[in-house]
mmCIF file as Biopython writes it, N, C-alpha, C and O atoms, coordinates in Angstrom:
data_model
#
loop_
_atom_site.group_PDB
_atom_site.id
_atom_site.type_symbol
_atom_site.label_atom_id
_atom_site.label_alt_id
_atom_site.label_comp_id
_atom_site.label_asym_id
_atom_site.label_entity_id
_atom_site.label_seq_id
_atom_site.pdbx_PDB_ins_code
_atom_site.Cartn_x
_atom_site.Cartn_y
_atom_site.Cartn_z
_atom_site.occupancy
_atom_site.B_iso_or_equiv
_atom_site.auth_seq_id
_atom_site.auth_asym_id
_atom_site.pdbx_PDB_model_num
ATOM 1   N N  . MET A ? 1  ? -0.255  4.579   8.581  1.0 0.0 1  A 1 
ATOM 2   C CA . MET A ? 1  ? -0.281  3.926   7.525  1.0 0.0 1  A 1 
ATOM 3   C C  . MET A ? 1  ? -0.308  2.295   7.994  1.0 0.0 1  A 1 
ATOM 4   O O  . MET A ? 1  ? 0.421   1.914   8.910  1.0 0.0 1  A 1 
ATOM 5   N N  . ASP A ? 2  ? -1.240  1.348   7.263  1.0 0.0 2  A 1 
ATOM 6   C CA . ASP A ? 2  ? -1.011  0.045   7.743  1.0 0.0 2  A 1 
ATOM 7   C C  . ASP A ? 2  ? -0.836  -0.751  6.506  1.0 0.0 2  A 1 
ATOM 8   O O  . ASP A ? 2  ? -1.791  -1.338  5.998  1.0 0.0 2  A 1 
ATOM 9   N N  . CYS A ? 3  ? 0.249   -0.783  6.054  1.0 0.0 3  A 1 
ATOM 10  C CA . CYS A ? 3  ? 0.847   -1.265  4.891  1.0 0.0 3  A 1 
ATOM 11  C C  . CYS A ? 3  ? 0.730   -2.760  4.912  1.0 0.0 3  A 1 
ATOM 12  O O  . CYS A ? 3  ? 0.559   -3.297  3.817  1.0 0.0 3  A 1 
ATOM 13  N N  . GLU A ? 4  ? 0.789   -3.472  5.907  1.0 0.0 4  A 1 
ATOM 14  C CA . GLU A ? 4  ? 0.450   -4.914  6.093  1.0 0.0 4  A 1 
ATOM 15  C C  . GLU A ? 4  ? -0.921  -5.485  5.396  1.0 0.0 4  A 1 
ATOM 16  O O  . GLU A ? 4  ? -1.023  -6.605  4.897  1.0 0.0 4  A 1 
ATOM 17  N N  . THR A ? 5  ? -1.889  -4.555  5.456  1.0 0.0 5  A 1 
ATOM 18  C CA . THR A ? 5  ? -3.123  -4.963  4.833  1.0 0.0 5  A 1 
ATOM 19  C C  . THR A ? 5  ? -3.304  -4.653  3.491  1.0 0.0 5  A 1 
ATOM 20  O O  . THR A ? 5  ? -4.295  -5.077  2.897  1.0 0.0 5  A 1 
ATOM 21  N N  . CYS A ? 6  ? -2.476  -3.970  2.946  1.0 0.0 6  A 1 
ATOM 22  C CA . CYS A ? 6  ? -2.466  -3.313  1.510  1.0 0.0 6  A 1 
ATOM 23  C C  . CYS A ? 6  ? -2.349  -4.332  0.553  1.0 0.0 6  A 1 
ATOM 24  O O  . CYS A ? 6  ? -1.732  -5.370  0.795  1.0 0.0 6  A 1 
ATOM 25  N N  . VAL A ? 7  ? -2.893  -4.107  -0.505 1.0 0.0 7  A 1 
ATOM 26  C CA . VAL A ? 7  ? -2.855  -4.958  -1.872 1.0 0.0 7  A 1 
ATOM 27  C C  . VAL A ? 7  ? -1.433  -4.774  -2.546 1.0 0.0 7  A 1 
ATOM 28  O O  . VAL A ? 7  ? -0.966  -5.614  -3.315 1.0 0.0 7  A 1 
ATOM 29  N N  . TYR A ? 8  ? -0.912  -3.832  -2.261 1.0 0.0 8  A 1 
ATOM 30  C CA . TYR A ? 8  ? 0.383   -3.431  -3.204 1.0 0.0 8  A 1 
ATOM 31  C C  . TYR A ? 8  ? 1.538   -3.885  -2.146 1.0 0.0 8  A 1 
ATOM 32  O O  . TYR A ? 8  ? 2.662   -3.889  -2.648 1.0 0.0 8  A 1 
ATOM 33  N N  . TYR A ? 9  ? 1.475   -4.241  -0.872 1.0 0.0 9  A 1 
ATOM 34  C CA . TYR A ? 9  ? 2.444   -4.520  -0.004 1.0 0.0 9  A 1 
ATOM 35  C C  . TYR A ? 9  ? 2.889   -6.231  -0.566 1.0 0.0 9  A 1 
ATOM 36  O O  . TYR A ? 9  ? 2.158   -7.195  -0.340 1.0 0.0 9  A 1 
ATOM 37  N N  . GLU A ? 10 ? 3.939   -6.308  -1.161 1.0 0.0 10 A 1 
ATOM 38  C CA . GLU A ? 10 ? 4.257   -7.592  -1.730 1.0 0.0 10 A 1 
ATOM 39  C C  . GLU A ? 10 ? 5.572   -8.175  -1.021 1.0 0.0 10 A 1 
ATOM 40  O O  . GLU A ? 10 ? 6.428   -7.395  -0.606 1.0 0.0 10 A 1 
ATOM 41  N N  . TYR A ? 11 ? 5.691   -9.348  -0.912 1.0 0.0 11 A 1 
ATOM 42  C CA . TYR A ? 11 ? 7.037   -10.134 -0.464 1.0 0.0 11 A 1 
ATOM 43  C C  . TYR A ? 11 ? 8.141   -10.303 -1.810 1.0 0.0 11 A 1 
ATOM 44  O O  . TYR A ? 11 ? 7.798   -10.645 -2.942 1.0 0.0 11 A 1 
ATOM 45  N N  . ASP A ? 12 ? 9.119   -10.071 -1.503 1.0 0.0 12 A 1 
ATOM 46  C CA . ASP A ? 12 ? 10.033  -10.230 -2.644 1.0 0.0 12 A 1 
ATOM 47  C C  . ASP A ? 12 ? 11.072  -11.241 -2.298 1.0 0.0 12 A 1 
ATOM 48  O O  . ASP A ? 12 ? 12.011  -10.930 -1.565 1.0 0.0 12 A 1 
ATOM 49  N N  . ASP A ? 13 ? 10.941  -12.458 -2.801 1.0 0.0 13 A 1 
ATOM 50  C CA . ASP A ? 13 ? 11.699  -13.757 -2.396 1.0 0.0 13 A 1 
ATOM 51  C C  . ASP A ? 13 ? 13.329  -13.376 -2.656 1.0 0.0 13 A 1 
ATOM 52  O O  . ASP A ? 13 ? 14.167  -13.896 -1.918 1.0 0.0 13 A 1 
ATOM 53  N N  . ASP A ? 14 ? 13.648  -12.671 -3.476 1.0 0.0 14 A 1 
ATOM 54  C CA . ASP A ? 14 ? 15.285  -12.429 -3.686 1.0 0.0 14 A 1 
ATOM 55  C C  . ASP A ? 14 ? 15.851  -11.660 -2.568 1.0 0.0 14 A 1 
ATOM 56  O O  . ASP A ? 14 ? 16.990  -11.918 -2.179 1.0 0.0 14 A 1 
ATOM 57  N N  . ASP A ? 15 ? 15.125  -10.707 -2.002 1.0 0.0 15 A 1 
ATOM 58  C CA . ASP A ? 15 ? 15.608  -9.855  -1.086 1.0 0.0 15 A 1 
ATOM 59  C C  . ASP A ? 15 ? 15.144  -10.381 0.458  1.0 0.0 15 A 1 
ATOM 60  O O  . ASP A ? 15 ? 15.680  -10.029 1.509  1.0 0.0 15 A 1 
ATOM 61  N N  . GLU A ? 16 ? 14.003  -11.319 0.316  1.0 0.0 16 A 1 
ATOM 62  C CA . GLU A ? 16 ? 13.372  -11.626 1.533  1.0 0.0 16 A 1 
ATOM 63  C C  . GLU A ? 16 ? 13.005  -10.654 2.314  1.0 0.0 16 A 1 
ATOM 64  O O  . GLU A ? 16 ? 13.377  -10.655 3.488  1.0 0.0 16 A 1 
ATOM 65  N N  . ALA A ? 17 ? 12.194  -9.627  1.798  1.0 0.0 17 A 1 
ATOM 66  C CA . ALA A ? 17 ? 11.455  -8.534  2.436  1.0 0.0 17 A 1 
ATOM 67  C C  . ALA A ? 17 ? 10.409  -8.183  1.748  1.0 0.0 17 A 1 
ATOM 68  O O  . ALA A ? 17 ? 10.185  -8.529  0.588  1.0 0.0 17 A 1 
ATOM 69  N N  . TYR A ? 18 ? 9.514   -7.271  2.634  1.0 0.0 18 A 1 
ATOM 70  C CA . TYR A ? 18 ? 8.444   -6.921  1.795  1.0 0.0 18 A 1 
ATOM 71  C C  . TYR A ? 18 ? 8.604   -5.400  1.334  1.0 0.0 18 A 1 
ATOM 72  O O  . TYR A ? 18 ? 9.362   -4.610  1.897  1.0 0.0 18 A 1 
ATOM 73  N N  . TYR A ? 19 ? 7.841   -5.104  0.300  1.0 0.0 19 A 1 
ATOM 74  C CA . TYR A ? 19 ? 7.990   -3.655  -0.354 1.0 0.0 19 A 1 
ATOM 75  C C  . TYR A ? 19 ? 6.782   -3.276  -0.833 1.0 0.0 19 A 1 
ATOM 76  O O  . TYR A ? 19 ? 5.868   -4.069  -1.062 1.0 0.0 19 A 1 
ATOM 77  N N  . CYS A ? 20 ? 6.729   -2.097  -0.997 1.0 0.0 20 A 1 
ATOM 78  C CA . CYS A ? 20 ? 5.218   -1.459  -1.682 1.0 0.0 20 A 1 
ATOM 79  C C  . CYS A ? 20 ? 5.385   -1.462  -3.127 1.0 0.0 20 A 1 
ATOM 80  O O  . CYS A ? 20 ? 6.319   -0.763  -3.518 1.0 0.0 20 A 1 
ATOM 81  N N  . SER A ? 21 ? 4.691   -2.095  -4.051 1.0 0.0 21 A 1 
ATOM 82  C CA . SER A ? 21 ? 4.632   -2.290  -5.404 1.0 0.0 21 A 1 
ATOM 83  C C  . SER A ? 21 ? 4.066   -1.143  -6.275 1.0 0.0 21 A 1 
ATOM 84  O O  . SER A ? 21 ? 4.044   -1.206  -7.505 1.0 0.0 21 A 1 
ATOM 85  N N  . VAL A ? 22 ? 3.690   -0.274  -5.682 1.0 0.0 22 A 1 
ATOM 86  C CA . VAL A ? 22 ? 2.717   1.094   -6.190 1.0 0.0 22 A 1 
ATOM 87  C C  . VAL A ? 22 ? 3.904   1.887   -6.957 1.0 0.0 22 A 1 
ATOM 88  O O  . VAL A ? 22 ? 4.939   2.336   -6.466 1.0 0.0 22 A 1 
ATOM 89  N N  . SER A ? 23 ? 3.504   1.927   -8.167 1.0 0.0 23 A 1 
ATOM 90  C CA . SER A ? 23 ? 4.342   2.766   -9.007 1.0 0.0 23 A 1 
ATOM 91  C C  . SER A ? 23 ? 4.068   4.428   -9.012 1.0 0.0 23 A 1 
ATOM 92  O O  . SER A ? 23 ? 3.382   5.043   -9.829 1.0 0.0 23 A 1 
ATOM 93  N N  . MET A ? 24 ? 4.773   4.950   -7.910 1.0 0.0 24 A 1 
ATOM 94  C CA . MET A ? 24 ? 4.686   6.269   -7.632 1.0 0.0 24 A 1 
ATOM 95  C C  . MET A ? 24 ? 6.030   7.288   -8.062 1.0 0.0 24 A 1 
ATOM 96  O O  . MET A ? 24 ? 7.158   6.796   -8.089 1.0 0.0 24 A 1 
ATOM 97  N N  . ASP A ? 25 ? 5.859   8.394   -8.313 1.0 0.0 25 A 1 
ATOM 98  C CA . ASP A ? 25 ? 7.028   9.244   -8.683 1.0 0.0 25 A 1 
ATOM 99  C C  . ASP A ? 25 ? 7.551   9.895   -7.373 1.0 0.0 25 A 1 
ATOM 100 O O  . ASP A ? 25 ? 6.910   9.754   -6.332 1.0 0.0 25 A 1 
ATOM 101 N N  . GLU A ? 26 ? 8.543   10.506  -7.406 1.0 0.0 26 A 1 
ATOM 102 C CA . GLU A ? 26 ? 9.275   11.264  -6.253 1.0 0.0 26 A 1 
ATOM 103 C C  . GLU A ? 26 ? 8.459   12.244  -5.798 1.0 0.0 26 A 1 
ATOM 104 O O  . GLU A ? 26 ? 8.622   12.621  -4.638 1.0 0.0 26 A 1 
ATOM 105 N N  . ASP A ? 27 ? 7.368   12.879  -6.664 1.0 0.0 27 A 1 
ATOM 106 C CA . ASP A ? 27 ? 6.264   14.093  -6.310 1.0 0.0 27 A 1 
ATOM 107 C C  . ASP A ? 27 ? 5.571   13.512  -5.532 1.0 0.0 27 A 1 
ATOM 108 O O  . ASP A ? 27 ? 5.478   13.981  -4.398 1.0 0.0 27 A 1 
ATOM 109 N N  . ASP A ? 28 ? 4.907   12.390  -5.851 1.0 0.0 28 A 1 
ATOM 110 C CA . ASP A ? 28 ? 3.770   11.660  -4.963 1.0 0.0 28 A 1 
ATOM 111 C C  . ASP A ? 28 ? 4.295   11.273  -3.607 1.0 0.0 28 A 1 
ATOM 112 O O  . ASP A ? 28 ? 3.578   11.462  -2.624 1.0 0.0 28 A 1 
ATOM 113 N N  . TYR A ? 29 ? 5.584   10.704  -3.470 1.0 0.0 29 A 1 
ATOM 114 C CA . TYR A ? 29 ? 6.104   10.274  -2.292 1.0 0.0 29 A 1 
ATOM 115 C C  . TYR A ? 29 ? 6.356   11.401  -1.348 1.0 0.0 29 A 1 
ATOM 116 O O  . TYR A ? 29 ? 6.088   11.356  -0.147 1.0 0.0 29 A 1 
ATOM 117 N N  . ALA A ? 30 ? 6.993   12.611  -2.092 1.0 0.0 30 A 1 
ATOM 118 C CA . ALA A ? 30 ? 7.293   13.852  -1.270 1.0 0.0 30 A 1 
ATOM 119 C C  . ALA A ? 30 ? 6.085   14.284  -0.729 1.0 0.0 30 A 1 
ATOM 120 O O  . ALA A ? 30 ? 6.135   14.672  0.438  1.0 0.0 30 A 1 
ATOM 121 N N  . ARG A ? 31 ? 4.803   14.313  -1.411 1.0 0.0 31 A 1 
ATOM 122 C CA . ARG A ? 31 ? 3.605   14.903  -1.036 1.0 0.0 31 A 1 
ATOM 123 C C  . ARG A ? 31 ? 3.038   14.111  0.208  1.0 0.0 31 A 1 
ATOM 124 O O  . ARG A ? 31 ? 2.437   14.612  1.159  1.0 0.0 31 A 1 
ATOM 125 N N  . MET A ? 32 ? 3.307   12.944  0.042  1.0 0.0 32 A 1 
ATOM 126 C CA . MET A ? 32 ? 2.602   11.984  1.025  1.0 0.0 32 A 1 
ATOM 127 C C  . MET A ? 32 ? 3.425   12.071  2.386  1.0 0.0 32 A 1 
ATOM 128 O O  . MET A ? 32 ? 2.794   12.013  3.441  1.0 0.0 32 A 1 
ATOM 129 N N  . MET A ? 33 ? 4.895   12.216  2.403  1.0 0.0 33 A 1 
ATOM 130 C CA . MET A ? 33 ? 5.620   12.336  3.446  1.0 0.0 33 A 1 
ATOM 131 C C  . MET A ? 33 ? 5.230   13.721  4.246  1.0 0.0 33 A 1 
ATOM 132 O O  . MET A ? 33 ? 4.951   13.795  5.443  1.0 0.0 33 A 1 
ATOM 133 N N  . GLN A ? 34 ? 5.279   14.815  3.283  1.0 0.0 34 A 1 
ATOM 134 C CA . GLN A ? 34 ? 4.853   16.189  3.982  1.0 0.0 34 A 1 
ATOM 135 C C  . GLN A ? 34 ? 3.459   16.009  4.820  1.0 0.0 34 A 1 
ATOM 136 O O  . GLN A ? 34 ? 3.400   16.230  6.030  1.0 0.0 34 A 1 
ATOM 137 N N  . THR A ? 35 ? 2.552   15.660  4.178  1.0 0.0 35 A 1 
ATOM 138 C CA . THR A ? 35 ? 1.168   15.539  4.791  1.0 0.0 35 A 1 
ATOM 139 C C  . THR A ? 35 ? 1.452   14.522  6.174  1.0 0.0 35 A 1 
ATOM 140 O O  . THR A ? 35 ? 0.853   14.794  7.214  1.0 0.0 35 A 1 
ATOM 141 N N  . GLY A ? 36 ? 2.149   13.653  6.138  1.0 0.0 36 A 1 
ATOM 142 C CA . GLY A ? 36 ? 2.444   12.769  7.087  1.0 0.0 36 A 1 
ATOM 143 C C  . GLY A ? 36 ? 2.916   13.495  8.527  1.0 0.0 36 A 1 
ATOM 144 O O  . GLY A ? 36 ? 2.439   13.314  9.647  1.0 0.0 36 A 1 
ATOM 145 N N  . ARG A ? 37 ? 3.922   14.305  8.151  1.0 0.0 37 A 1 
ATOM 146 C CA . ARG A ? 37 ? 4.311   15.038  9.250  1.0 0.0 37 A 1 
ATOM 147 C C  . ARG A ? 37 ? 3.357   16.241  9.964  1.0 0.0 37 A 1 
ATOM 148 O O  . ARG A ? 37 ? 3.525   16.709  11.090 1.0 0.0 37 A 1 
ATOM 149 N N  . ALA A ? 38 ? 2.406   16.572  9.078  1.0 0.0 38 A 1 
ATOM 150 C CA . ALA A ? 38 ? 1.415   17.580  9.792  1.0 0.0 38 A 1 
ATOM 151 C C  . ALA A ? 38 ? 0.372   16.862  10.432 1.0 0.0 38 A 1 
ATOM 152 O O  . ALA A ? 38 ? -0.106  17.178  11.522 1.0 0.0 38 A 1 
ATOM 153 N N  . GLN A ? 39 ? 0.008   15.848  9.711  1.0 0.0 39 A 1 
ATOM 154 C CA . GLN A ? 39 ? -1.178  14.963  10.252 1.0 0.0 39 A 1 
ATOM 155 C C  . GLN A ? 39 ? -0.848  13.561  10.224 1.0 0.0 39 A 1 
ATOM 156 O O  . GLN A ? 39 ? 0.319   13.247  9.992  1.0 0.0 39 A 1 
ATOM 157 N N  . ARG A ? 40 ? -1.708  12.689  10.427 1.0 0.0 40 A 1 
ATOM 158 C CA . ARG A ? 40 ? -1.614  11.327  10.258 1.0 0.0 40 A 1 
ATOM 159 C C  . ARG A ? 40 ? -1.211  11.014  8.748  1.0 0.0 40 A 1 
ATOM 160 O O  . ARG A ? 40 ? -1.844  11.542  7.833  1.0 0.0 40 A 1 
ATOM 161 N N  . ALA A ? 41 ? -0.239  10.222  8.522  1.0 0.0 41 A 1 
ATOM 162 C CA . ALA A ? 41 ? -0.040  9.908   7.040  1.0 0.0 41 A 1 
ATOM 163 C C  . ALA A ? 41 ? -1.008  9.087   6.760  1.0 0.0 41 A 1 
ATOM 164 O O  . ALA A ? 41 ? -1.316  8.162   7.511  1.0 0.0 41 A 1 
ATOM 165 N N  . GLU A ? 42 ? -1.689  9.379   5.460  1.0 0.0 42 A 1 
ATOM 166 C CA . GLU A ? 42 ? -2.716  8.572   4.607  1.0 0.0 42 A 1 
ATOM 167 C C  . GLU A ? 42 ? -2.002  8.195   3.296  1.0 0.0 42 A 1 
ATOM 168 O O  . GLU A ? 42 ? -1.605  9.091   2.550  1.0 0.0 42 A 1 
ATOM 169 N N  . CYS A ? 43 ? -1.831  6.920   2.998  1.0 0.0 43 A 1 
ATOM 170 C CA . CYS A ? 43 ? -1.394  6.739   1.597  1.0 0.0 43 A 1 
ATOM 171 C C  . CYS A ? 43 ? -2.517  6.724   0.593  1.0 0.0 43 A 1 
ATOM 172 O O  . CYS A ? 43 ? -3.394  5.861   0.570  1.0 0.0 43 A 1 
ATOM 173 N N  . PRO A ? 44 ? -2.426  7.713   -0.212 1.0 0.0 44 A 1 
ATOM 174 C CA . PRO A ? 44 ? -3.517  7.779   -1.360 1.0 0.0 44 A 1 
ATOM 175 C C  . PRO A ? 44 ? -3.719  6.468   -2.331 1.0 0.0 44 A 1 
ATOM 176 O O  . PRO A ? 44 ? -4.704  6.265   -3.040 1.0 0.0 44 A 1 
ATOM 177 N N  . PHE A ? 45 ? -2.484  5.566   -2.194 1.0 0.0 45 A 1 
ATOM 178 C CA . PHE A ? 45 ? -2.663  4.367   -3.016 1.0 0.0 45 A 1 
ATOM 179 C C  . PHE A ? 45 ? -3.238  3.108   -2.393 1.0 0.0 45 A 1 
ATOM 180 O O  . PHE A ? 45 ? -3.373  2.041   -2.992 1.0 0.0 45 A 1 
ATOM 181 N N  . TYR A ? 46 ? -3.614  3.380   -0.930 1.0 0.0 46 A 1 
ATOM 182 C CA . TYR A ? 46 ? -3.904  2.132   -0.126 1.0 0.0 46 A 1 
ATOM 183 C C  . TYR A ? 46 ? -5.205  1.785   -0.596 1.0 0.0 46 A 1 
ATOM 184 O O  . TYR A ? 46 ? -6.183  2.467   -0.902 1.0 0.0 46 A 1 
ATOM 185 N N  . LEU A ? 47 ? -4.919  0.218   -0.575 1.0 0.0 47 A 1 
ATOM 186 C CA . LEU A ? 47 ? -6.074  -0.598  -1.266 1.0 0.0 47 A 1 
ATOM 187 C C  . LEU A ? 47 ? -6.422  -1.625  -0.240 1.0 0.0 47 A 1 
ATOM 188 O O  . LEU A ? 47 ? -5.470  -2.346  0.060  1.0 0.0 47 A 1 
ATOM 189 N N  . TYR A ? 48 ? -7.502  -1.864  0.350  1.0 0.0 48 A 1 
ATOM 190 C CA . TYR A ? 48 ? -7.585  -2.918  1.437  1.0 0.0 48 A 1 
ATOM 191 C C  . TYR A ? 48 ? -7.534  -4.435  0.594  1.0 0.0 48 A 1 
ATOM 192 O O  . TYR A ? 48 ? -8.221  -4.708  -0.390 1.0 0.0 48 A 1 
ATOM 193 N N  . ASP A ? 49 ? -6.635  -5.239  1.192  1.0 0.0 49 A 1 
ATOM 194 C CA . ASP A ? 49 ? -6.507  -6.400  0.488  1.0 0.0 49 A 1 
ATOM 195 C C  . ASP A ? 49 ? -7.537  -7.540  1.125  1.0 0.0 49 A 1 
ATOM 196 O O  . ASP A ? 49 ? -7.137  -8.238  2.056  1.0 0.0 49 A 1 
ATOM 197 N N  . ASN A ? 50 ? -8.744  -7.686  0.643  1.0 0.0 50 A 1 
ATOM 198 C CA . ASN A ? 50 ? -9.732  -8.514  1.003  1.0 0.0 50 A 1 
ATOM 199 C C  . ASN A ? 50 ? -9.920  -9.580  0.134  1.0 0.0 50 A 1 
ATOM 200 O O  . ASN A ? 50 ? -10.627 -9.364  -0.851 1.0 0.0 50 A 1 
ATOM 201 N N  . GLU A ? 51 ? -9.404  -10.765 0.298  1.0 0.0 51 A 1 
ATOM 202 C CA . GLU A ? 51 ? -9.398  -11.957 -0.695 1.0 0.0 51 A 1 
ATOM 203 C C  . GLU A ? 51 ? -10.898 -12.439 -0.421 1.0 0.0 51 A 1 
ATOM 204 O O  . GLU A ? 51 ? -11.545 -12.733 -1.426 1.0 0.0 51 A 1 
ATOM 205 N N  . TYR A ? 52 ? -11.380 -12.528 0.527  1.0 0.0 52 A 1 
ATOM 206 C CA . TYR A ? 52 ? -12.869 -12.897 0.593  1.0 0.0 52 A 1 
ATOM 207 C C  . TYR A ? 52 ? -13.964 -12.124 -0.298 1.0 0.0 52 A 1 
ATOM 208 O O  . TYR A ? 52 ? -15.050 -12.635 -0.571 1.0 0.0 52 A 1 
ATOM 209 N N  . GLU A ? 53 ? -13.602 -10.935 -0.695 1.0 0.0 53 A 1 
ATOM 210 C CA . GLU A ? 53 ? -14.486 -10.206 -1.350 1.0 0.0 53 A 1 
ATOM 211 C C  . GLU A ? 53 ? -14.398 -11.031 -2.677 1.0 0.0 53 A 1 
ATOM 212 O O  . GLU A ? 53 ? -15.451 -11.556 -3.039 1.0 0.0 53 A 1 
ATOM 213 N N  . VAL A ? 54 ? -13.508 -11.180 -3.297 1.0 0.0 54 A 1 
ATOM 214 C CA . VAL A ? 54 ? -13.326 -12.116 -4.589 1.0 0.0 54 A 1 
ATOM 215 C C  . VAL A ? 54 ? -14.156 -13.342 -4.563 1.0 0.0 54 A 1 
ATOM 216 O O  . VAL A ? 54 ? -14.973 -13.602 -5.447 1.0 0.0 54 A 1 
ATOM 217 N N  . VAL A ? 55 ? -13.931 -14.089 -3.531 1.0 0.0 55 A 1 
ATOM 218 C CA . VAL A ? 55 ? -15.020 -15.127 -3.276 1.0 0.0 55 A 1 
ATOM 219 C C  . VAL A ? 55 ? -16.219 -15.071 -3.352 1.0 0.0 55 A 1 
ATOM 220 O O  . VAL A ? 55 ? -16.897 -15.928 -3.920 1.0 0.0 55 A 1 
ATOM 221 N N  . LYS A ? 56 ? -16.730 -13.916 -2.714 1.0 0.0 56 A 1 
ATOM 222 C CA . LYS A ? 56 ? -18.046 -13.682 -2.366 1.0 0.0 56 A 1 
ATOM 223 C C  . LYS A ? 56 ? -18.767 -13.383 -3.891 1.0 0.0 56 A 1 
ATOM 224 O O  . LYS A ? 56 ? -19.975 -13.552 -4.063 1.0 0.0 56 A 1 
ATOM 225 N N  . HIS A ? 57 ? -17.894 -12.939 -4.914 1.0 0.0 57 A 1 
ATOM 226 C CA . HIS A ? 57 ? -18.433 -12.673 -6.127 1.0 0.0 57 A 1 
ATOM 227 C C  . HIS A ? 57 ? -18.646 -13.906 -6.929 1.0 0.0 57 A 1 
ATOM 228 O O  . HIS A ? 57 ? -19.380 -13.998 -7.913 1.0 0.0 57 A 1 
ATOM 229 N N  . GLN A ? 58 ? -17.864 -14.913 -6.358 1.0 0.0 58 A 1 
ATOM 230 C CA . GLN A ? 58 ? -17.881 -16.165 -7.250 1.0 0.0 58 A 1 
ATOM 231 C C  . GLN A ? 58 ? -19.031 -16.840 -7.023 1.0 0.0 58 A 1 
ATOM 232 O O  . GLN A ? 58 ? -19.608 -17.408 -7.950 1.0 0.0 58 A 1 
ATOM 233 N N  . MET A ? 59 ? -19.475 -16.855 -5.828 1.0 0.0 59 A 1 
ATOM 234 C CA . MET A ? 59 ? -20.531 -17.515 -5.422 1.0 0.0 59 A 1 
ATOM 235 C C  . MET A ? 59 ? -21.941 -17.382 -5.839 1.0 0.0 59 A 1 
ATOM 236 O O  . MET A ? 59 ? -22.804 -18.102 -5.336 1.0 0.0 59 A 1 
#
């Protein structure tokens, strides 16, 4: 997983650390961790943070 390029990977000023801001329940998290052991873990919530895509629509 490449969280650093994900939209949901946000910096928290209070903790001075990055966190995933996706609202997932325990079942989603457990399912993601189980598939990660068997094969390369792929986050179902991953969304590429492409800020240039927004600018492209504004032009």
